Biopython code that builds the backbone (N, CA, C, O; Angstrom):
import numpy as np
from Bio.PDB.StructureBuilder import StructureBuilder

atoms = [
    (1, "UNK", "N", (214.958, 268.800, 180.692)),
    (1, "UNK", "CA", (214.993, 269.688, 181.831)),
    (1, "UNK", "C", (214.506, 268.925, 183.058)),
    (1, "UNK", "O", (213.475, 268.254, 183.016)),
    (2, "UNK", "N", (215.242, 269.035, 184.126)),
    (2, "UNK", "CA", (214.863, 268.344, 185.357)),
    (2, "UNK", "C", (214.037, 269.285, 186.207)),
    (2, "UNK", "O", (214.417, 270.434, 186.431)),
    (3, "UNK", "N", (212.904, 268.791, 186.678)),
    (3, "UNK", "CA", (212.028, 269.608, 187.519)),
    (3, "UNK", "C", (211.948, 268.997, 188.906)),
    (3, "UNK", "O", (211.955, 267.775, 189.055)),
    (4, "UNK", "N", (211.871, 269.833, 189.904)),
    (4, "UNK", "CA", (211.732, 269.350, 191.282)),
    (4, "UNK", "C", (210.255, 269.289, 191.612)),
    (4, "UNK", "O", (209.496, 270.198, 191.278)),
    (5, "UNK", "N", (209.856, 268.222, 192.263)),
    (5, "UNK", "CA", (208.477, 268.063, 192.696)),
    (5, "UNK", "C", (208.499, 267.720, 194.170)),
    (5, "UNK", "O", (208.879, 266.613, 194.553)),
    (6, "UNK", "N", (208.087, 268.681, 195.009)),
    (6, "UNK", "CA", (208.020, 268.400, 196.436)),
    (6, "UNK", "C", (206.708, 267.674, 196.695)),
    (6, "UNK", "O", (205.665, 268.051, 196.161)),
    (7, "UNK", "N", (206.764, 266.649, 197.502)),
    (7, "UNK", "CA", (205.558, 265.907, 197.807)),
    (7, "UNK", "C", (205.648, 265.304, 199.185)),
    (7, "UNK", "O", (206.724, 265.191, 199.772)),
    (8, "UNK", "N", (204.519, 264.929, 199.676)),
    (8, "UNK", "CA", (204.435, 264.291, 200.977)),
    (8, "UNK", "C", (204.198, 262.813, 200.758)),
    (8, "UNK", "O", (203.143, 262.407, 200.271)),
    (9, "UNK", "N", (205.199, 261.999, 201.125)),
    (9, "UNK", "CA", (205.048, 260.559, 200.954)),
    (9, "UNK", "C", (204.111, 260.037, 202.027)),
    (9, "UNK", "O", (204.270, 260.358, 203.204)),
    (10, "UNK", "N", (203.164, 259.258, 201.638)),
    (10, "UNK", "CA", (202.098, 258.841, 202.539)),
    (10, "UNK", "C", (202.339, 257.498, 203.220)),
    (10, "UNK", "O", (201.413, 256.921, 203.790)),
    (11, "UNK", "N", (203.541, 257.005, 203.170)),
    (11, "UNK", "CA", (203.779, 255.700, 203.802)),
    (11, "UNK", "C", (203.273, 254.618, 202.885)),
    (11, "UNK", "O", (203.862, 254.377, 201.832)),
    (12, "UNK", "N", (202.209, 253.969, 203.254)),
    (12, "UNK", "CA", (201.709, 252.841, 202.484)),
    (12, "UNK", "C", (200.298, 253.099, 202.009)),
    (12, "UNK", "O", (199.401, 253.330, 202.820)),
    (13, "UNK", "N", (200.088, 253.063, 200.685)),
    (13, "UNK", "CA", (198.721, 253.164, 200.202)),
    (13, "UNK", "C", (198.042, 251.802, 200.239)),
    (13, "UNK", "O", (196.821, 251.698, 200.122)),
    (14, "UNK", "N", (198.850, 250.763, 200.404)),
    (14, "UNK", "CA", (198.300, 249.413, 200.447)),
    (14, "UNK", "C", (198.145, 248.914, 201.878)),
    (14, "UNK", "O", (197.958, 247.718, 202.104)),
    (15, "UNK", "N", (198.222, 249.838, 202.856)),
    (15, "UNK", "CA", (198.141, 249.388, 204.238)),
    (15, "UNK", "C", (196.729, 248.914, 204.565)),
    (15, "UNK", "O", (195.749, 249.361, 203.969)),
    (16, "UNK", "N", (196.653, 248.014, 205.510)),
    (16, "UNK", "CA", (195.358, 247.495, 205.915)),
    (16, "UNK", "C", (194.617, 248.566, 206.699)),
    (16, "UNK", "O", (195.235, 249.426, 207.327)),
    (17, "UNK", "N", (193.288, 248.510, 206.662)),
    (17, "UNK", "CA", (192.484, 249.503, 207.365)),
    (17, "UNK", "C", (192.664, 249.430, 208.875)),
    (17, "UNK", "O", (192.470, 250.434, 209.560)),
    (18, "UNK", "N", (193.027, 248.273, 209.409)),
    (18, "UNK", "CA", (193.179, 248.139, 210.850)),
    (18, "UNK", "C", (194.591, 248.479, 211.323)),
    (18, "UNK", "O", (194.866, 248.433, 212.522)),
    (19, "UNK", "N", (195.491, 248.820, 210.392)),
    (19, "UNK", "CA", (196.849, 249.169, 210.803)),
    (19, "UNK", "C", (196.898, 250.624, 211.265)),
    (19, "UNK", "O", (196.161, 251.462, 210.745)),
    (20, "UNK", "N", (197.759, 250.930, 212.237)),
    (20, "UNK", "CA", (197.844, 252.305, 212.718)),
    (20, "UNK", "C", (198.402, 253.225, 211.639)),
    (20, "UNK", "O", (199.129, 252.783, 210.749)),
    (21, "UNK", "N", (198.053, 254.513, 211.724)),
    (21, "UNK", "CA", (198.542, 255.480, 210.757)),
    (21, "UNK", "C", (200.066, 255.575, 210.853)),
    (21, "UNK", "O", (200.634, 255.584, 211.945)),
    (22, "UNK", "N", (200.704, 255.646, 209.707)),
    (22, "UNK", "CA", (202.155, 255.719, 209.680)),
    (22, "UNK", "C", (202.595, 257.178, 209.604)),
    (22, "UNK", "O", (201.894, 258.021, 209.045)),
    (23, "UNK", "N", (203.761, 257.462, 210.172)),
    (23, "UNK", "CA", (204.318, 258.801, 210.122)),
    (23, "UNK", "C", (204.620, 259.155, 208.671)),
    (23, "UNK", "O", (205.137, 258.325, 207.923)),
    (24, "UNK", "N", (204.306, 260.366, 208.273)),
    (24, "UNK", "CA", (204.547, 260.826, 206.912)),
    (24, "UNK", "C", (205.904, 261.514, 206.834)),
    (24, "UNK", "O", (206.332, 262.177, 207.779)),
    (25, "UNK", "N", (206.563, 261.350, 205.712)),
    (25, "UNK", "CA", (207.872, 261.931, 205.489)),
    (25, "UNK", "C", (207.825, 262.810, 204.258)),
    (25, "UNK", "O", (207.309, 262.397, 203.219)),
    (26, "UNK", "N", (208.352, 264.006, 204.361)),
    (26, "UNK", "CA", (208.373, 264.912, 203.222)),
    (26, "UNK", "C", (209.653, 264.670, 202.418)),
    (26, "UNK", "O", (210.726, 264.484, 202.990)),
    (27, "UNK", "N", (209.529, 264.675, 201.085)),
    (27, "UNK", "CA", (210.679, 264.417, 200.223)),
    (27, "UNK", "C", (210.592, 265.299, 198.982)),
    (27, "UNK", "O", (209.519, 265.791, 198.630)),
    (28, "UNK", "N", (211.705, 265.487, 198.340)),
    (28, "UNK", "CA", (211.755, 266.188, 197.055)),
    (28, "UNK", "C", (212.182, 265.176, 196.006)),
    (28, "UNK", "O", (213.142, 264.431, 196.205)),
    (29, "UNK", "N", (211.473, 265.154, 194.898)),
    (29, "UNK", "CA", (211.759, 264.204, 193.825)),
    (29, "UNK", "C", (212.138, 264.997, 192.580)),
    (29, "UNK", "O", (211.446, 265.942, 192.203)),
    (30, "UNK", "N", (213.236, 264.611, 191.949)),
    (30, "UNK", "CA", (213.671, 265.238, 190.711)),
    (30, "UNK", "C", (213.307, 264.322, 189.557)),
    (30, "UNK", "O", (213.619, 263.132, 189.566)),
    (31, "UNK", "N", (212.637, 264.899, 188.558)),
    (31, "UNK", "CA", (212.209, 264.101, 187.417)),
    (31, "UNK", "C", (212.275, 264.946, 186.155)),
    (31, "UNK", "O", (212.248, 266.176, 186.202)),
    (32, "UNK", "N", (212.361, 264.258, 185.037)),
    (32, "UNK", "CA", (212.331, 264.951, 183.753)),
    (32, "UNK", "C", (210.892, 265.351, 183.452)),
    (32, "UNK", "O", (209.956, 264.898, 184.110)),
    (33, "UNK", "N", (210.733, 266.197, 182.456)),
    (33, "UNK", "CA", (209.380, 266.582, 182.039)),
    (33, "UNK", "C", (208.604, 265.366, 181.544)),
    (33, "UNK", "O", (207.398, 265.267, 181.771)),
    (34, "UNK", "N", (209.290, 264.434, 180.865)),
    (34, "UNK", "CA", (208.627, 263.213, 180.383)),
    (34, "UNK", "C", (208.101, 262.381, 181.546)),
    (34, "UNK", "O", (206.980, 261.874, 181.499)),
    (35, "UNK", "N", (208.918, 262.242, 182.593)),
    (35, "UNK", "CA", (208.481, 261.477, 183.769)),
    (35, "UNK", "C", (207.329, 262.176, 184.474)),
    (35, "UNK", "O", (206.419, 261.518, 184.978)),
    (36, "UNK", "N", (207.360, 263.498, 184.512)),
    (36, "UNK", "CA", (206.250, 264.243, 185.117)),
    (36, "UNK", "C", (204.968, 264.044, 184.308)),
    (36, "UNK", "O", (203.879, 263.939, 184.872)),
    (37, "UNK", "N", (205.107, 263.994, 183.000)),
    (37, "UNK", "CA", (203.948, 263.742, 182.131)),
    (37, "UNK", "C", (203.365, 262.358, 182.403)),
    (37, "UNK", "O", (202.146, 262.203, 182.479)),
    (38, "UNK", "N", (204.231, 261.350, 182.549)),
    (38, "UNK", "CA", (203.755, 259.993, 182.855)),
    (38, "UNK", "C", (203.004, 259.963, 184.185)),
    (38, "UNK", "O", (201.954, 259.333, 184.301)),
    (39, "UNK", "N", (203.551, 260.648, 185.182)),
    (39, "UNK", "CA", (202.892, 260.716, 186.489)),
    (39, "UNK", "C", (201.524, 261.376, 186.364)),
    (39, "UNK", "O", (200.546, 260.893, 186.933)),
    (40, "UNK", "N", (201.452, 262.464, 185.632)),
    (40, "UNK", "CA", (200.180, 263.162, 185.442)),
    (40, "UNK", "C", (199.162, 262.298, 184.709)),
    (40, "UNK", "O", (197.974, 262.328, 185.029)),
    (41, "UNK", "N", (199.626, 261.526, 183.724)),
    (41, "UNK", "CA", (198.716, 260.629, 182.993)),
    (41, "UNK", "C", (198.142, 259.554, 183.908)),
    (41, "UNK", "O", (196.954, 259.241, 183.834)),
    (42, "UNK", "N", (198.985, 258.987, 184.771)),
    (42, "UNK", "CA", (198.494, 257.998, 185.741)),
    (42, "UNK", "C", (197.485, 258.620, 186.695)),
    (42, "UNK", "O", (196.447, 258.029, 186.991)),
    (43, "UNK", "N", (197.798, 259.805, 187.168)),
    (43, "UNK", "CA", (196.923, 260.516, 188.096)),
    (43, "UNK", "C", (195.553, 260.782, 187.450)),
    (43, "UNK", "O", (194.517, 260.537, 188.068)),
    (44, "UNK", "N", (195.552, 261.275, 186.227)),
    (44, "UNK", "CA", (194.300, 261.569, 185.519)),
    (44, "UNK", "C", (193.515, 260.291, 185.257)),
    (44, "UNK", "O", (192.292, 260.276, 185.390)),
    (45, "UNK", "N", (194.215, 259.212, 184.881)),
    (45, "UNK", "CA", (193.536, 257.923, 184.642)),
    (45, "UNK", "C", (192.794, 257.472, 185.892)),
    (45, "UNK", "O", (191.640, 257.050, 185.808)),
    (46, "UNK", "N", (193.438, 257.556, 187.045)),
    (46, "UNK", "CA", (192.795, 257.147, 188.302)),
    (46, "UNK", "C", (191.604, 258.036, 188.633)),
    (46, "UNK", "O", (190.580, 257.551, 189.112)),
    (47, "UNK", "N", (191.734, 259.336, 188.378)),
    (47, "UNK", "CA", (190.608, 260.235, 188.636)),
    (47, "UNK", "C", (189.420, 259.883, 187.754)),
    (47, "UNK", "O", (188.278, 259.889, 188.215)),
    (48, "UNK", "N", (189.684, 259.576, 186.491)),
    (48, "UNK", "CA", (188.602, 259.212, 185.565)),
    (48, "UNK", "C", (187.925, 257.912, 185.985)),
    (48, "UNK", "O", (186.730, 257.730, 185.754)),
    (49, "UNK", "N", (188.679, 257.014, 186.599)),
    (49, "UNK", "CA", (188.129, 255.748, 187.089)),
    (49, "UNK", "C", (187.462, 255.905, 188.445)),
    (49, "UNK", "O", (187.013, 254.925, 189.039)),
    (50, "UNK", "N", (187.396, 257.139, 188.934)),
    (50, "UNK", "CA", (186.790, 257.456, 190.241)),
    (50, "UNK", "C", (187.528, 256.758, 191.377)),
    (50, "UNK", "O", (186.926, 256.386, 192.384)),
    (51, "UNK", "N", (188.849, 256.581, 191.206)),
    (51, "UNK", "CA", (189.696, 255.992, 192.244)),
    (51, "UNK", "C", (190.413, 257.130, 192.945)),
    (51, "UNK", "O", (191.317, 257.749, 192.383)),
    (52, "UNK", "N", (190.004, 257.401, 194.175)),
    (52, "UNK", "CA", (190.594, 258.509, 194.918)),
    (52, "UNK", "C", (192.098, 258.260, 195.088)),
    (52, "UNK", "O", (192.507, 257.215, 195.594)),
    (53, "UNK", "N", (192.904, 259.219, 194.663)),
    (53, "UNK", "CA", (194.351, 259.087, 194.755)),
    (53, "UNK", "C", (194.989, 260.463, 194.751)),
    (53, "UNK", "O", (194.315, 261.468, 194.527)),
    (54, "UNK", "N", (196.259, 260.503, 194.993)),
    (54, "UNK", "CA", (197.056, 261.709, 194.825)),
    (54, "UNK", "C", (198.425, 261.276, 194.315)),
    (54, "UNK", "O", (198.731, 260.084, 194.272)),
    (55, "UNK", "N", (199.236, 262.239, 193.932)),
    (55, "UNK", "CA", (200.529, 261.893, 193.341)),
    (55, "UNK", "C", (201.443, 261.229, 194.354)),
    (55, "UNK", "O", (202.242, 260.368, 193.986)),
    (56, "UNK", "N", (201.347, 261.602, 195.601)),
    (56, "UNK", "CA", (202.150, 260.949, 196.635)),
    (56, "UNK", "C", (201.808, 259.464, 196.725)),
    (56, "UNK", "O", (202.696, 258.625, 196.871)),
    (57, "UNK", "N", (200.528, 259.148, 196.639)),
    (57, "UNK", "CA", (200.099, 257.753, 196.702)),
    (57, "UNK", "C", (200.638, 256.968, 195.504)),
    (57, "UNK", "O", (201.006, 255.801, 195.639)),
    (58, "UNK", "N", (200.685, 257.607, 194.338)),
    (58, "UNK", "CA", (201.239, 256.940, 193.160)),
    (58, "UNK", "C", (202.728, 256.645, 193.356)),
    (58, "UNK", "O", (203.194, 255.563, 192.997)),
    (59, "UNK", "N", (203.470, 257.585, 193.916)),
    (59, "UNK", "CA", (204.881, 257.336, 194.200)),
    (59, "UNK", "C", (205.042, 256.176, 195.175)),
    (59, "UNK", "O", (205.873, 255.292, 194.970)),
    (60, "UNK", "N", (204.246, 256.186, 196.230)),
    (60, "UNK", "CA", (204.348, 255.113, 197.227)),
    (60, "UNK", "C", (204.044, 253.758, 196.612)),
    (60, "UNK", "O", (204.731, 252.775, 196.889)),
    (61, "UNK", "N", (203.014, 253.706, 195.777)),
    (61, "UNK", "CA", (202.673, 252.456, 195.114)),
    (61, "UNK", "C", (203.815, 251.999, 194.204)),
    (61, "UNK", "O", (204.156, 250.816, 194.174)),
    (62, "UNK", "N", (204.398, 252.934, 193.469)),
    (62, "UNK", "CA", (205.511, 252.605, 192.589)),
    (62, "UNK", "C", (206.718, 252.087, 193.361)),
    (62, "UNK", "O", (207.376, 251.139, 192.931)),
    (63, "UNK", "N", (207.006, 252.707, 194.495)),
    (63, "UNK", "CA", (208.135, 252.273, 195.327)),
    (63, "UNK", "C", (207.898, 250.861, 195.838)),
    (63, "UNK", "O", (208.805, 250.029, 195.806)),
    (64, "UNK", "N", (206.687, 250.582, 196.308)),
    (64, "UNK", "CA", (206.368, 249.238, 196.814)),
    (64, "UNK", "C", (206.460, 248.190, 195.708)),
    (64, "UNK", "O", (207.006, 247.108, 195.922)),
    (65, "UNK", "N", (205.928, 248.507, 194.527)),
    (65, "UNK", "CA", (205.984, 247.557, 193.416)),
    (65, "UNK", "C", (207.426, 247.292, 192.988)),
    (65, "UNK", "O", (207.786, 246.146, 192.717)),
    (66, "UNK", "N", (208.254, 248.334, 192.923)),
    (66, "UNK", "CA", (209.656, 248.152, 192.565)),
    (66, "UNK", "C", (210.387, 247.345, 193.632)),
    (66, "UNK", "O", (211.222, 246.500, 193.307)),
    (67, "UNK", "N", (210.078, 247.599, 194.899)),
    (67, "UNK", "CA", (210.696, 246.848, 195.985)),
    (67, "UNK", "C", (210.361, 245.366, 195.857)),
    (67, "UNK", "O", (211.246, 244.516, 195.959)),
    (68, "UNK", "N", (209.091, 245.057, 195.633)),
    (68, "UNK", "CA", (208.679, 243.663, 195.489)),
    (68, "UNK", "C", (209.333, 243.015, 194.278)),
    (68, "UNK", "O", (209.680, 241.835, 194.323)),
    (69, "UNK", "N", (209.506, 243.764, 193.202)),
    (69, "UNK", "CA", (210.155, 243.231, 192.001)),
    (69, "UNK", "C", (211.651, 243.005, 192.245)),
    (69, "UNK", "O", (212.181, 241.956, 191.880)),
    (70, "UNK", "N", (212.324, 243.961, 192.847)),
    (70, "UNK", "CA", (213.775, 243.882, 193.039)),
    (70, "UNK", "C", (214.167, 242.963, 194.184)),
    (70, "UNK", "O", (215.122, 242.195, 194.065)),
    (71, "UNK", "N", (213.448, 243.035, 195.277)),
    (71, "UNK", "CA", (213.792, 242.268, 196.481)),
    (71, "UNK", "C", (213.050, 240.938, 196.506)),
    (71, "UNK", "O", (213.543, 239.960, 197.067)),
    (72, "UNK", "N", (211.879, 240.901, 195.907)),
    (72, "UNK", "CA", (211.149, 239.665, 195.773)),
    (72, "UNK", "C", (210.298, 239.266, 196.971)),
    (72, "UNK", "O", (209.966, 238.092, 197.137)),
    (73, "UNK", "N", (209.949, 240.230, 197.796)),
    (73, "UNK", "CA", (209.057, 239.929, 198.905)),
    (73, "UNK", "C", (208.199, 241.139, 199.196)),
    (73, "UNK", "O", (208.524, 242.265, 198.820)),
    (74, "UNK", "N", (207.087, 240.876, 199.879)),
    (74, "UNK", "CA", (206.174, 241.945, 200.256)),
    (74, "UNK", "C", (206.826, 242.816, 201.309)),
    (74, "UNK", "O", (207.406, 242.299, 202.264)),
    (75, "UNK", "N", (206.744, 244.123, 201.155)),
    (75, "UNK", "CA", (207.394, 245.051, 202.092)),
    (75, "UNK", "C", (206.634, 245.227, 203.388)),
    (75, "UNK", "O", (207.129, 245.897, 204.294)),
    (76, "UNK", "N", (205.448, 244.651, 203.512)),
    (76, "UNK", "CA", (204.664, 244.769, 204.748)),
    (76, "UNK", "C", (205.138, 243.811, 205.838)),
    (76, "UNK", "O", (204.681, 243.917, 206.977)),
    (77, "UNK", "N", (206.008, 242.913, 205.536)),
    (77, "UNK", "CA", (206.420, 241.982, 206.586)),
    (77, "UNK", "C", (207.502, 241.058, 206.247)),
    (77, "UNK", "O", (207.904, 240.245, 207.080)),
]
sb = StructureBuilder()
sb.init_structure("model")
sb.init_model(0)
sb.init_chain("A")
sb.init_seg("    ")
for serial, (resi, resn, name, xyz) in enumerate(atoms, 1):
    if name == "N":
        sb.init_residue(resn, " ", resi, " ")
    sb.init_atom(name, np.array(xyz, "f"), 0.0, 1.0, " ", f" {name:<3s}", serial, name[0])
structure = sb.get_structure()
């Protein structure tokens, strides 16, 4: 079953502290229940490690990592 998950993409979770705030974009993501479970497991793991995060930040991190893997360069420049 495909479930819709509306979320607010936060731009870059890896942005430098001195960089200006980036405009946020709202998106809808369609995922299976299994993929939603994986996302929830990552989210809970980070909370247990006392690493402040949200699901939008996890998506952004995943997008950046996939971009670096597929394109082969850092997306910051």
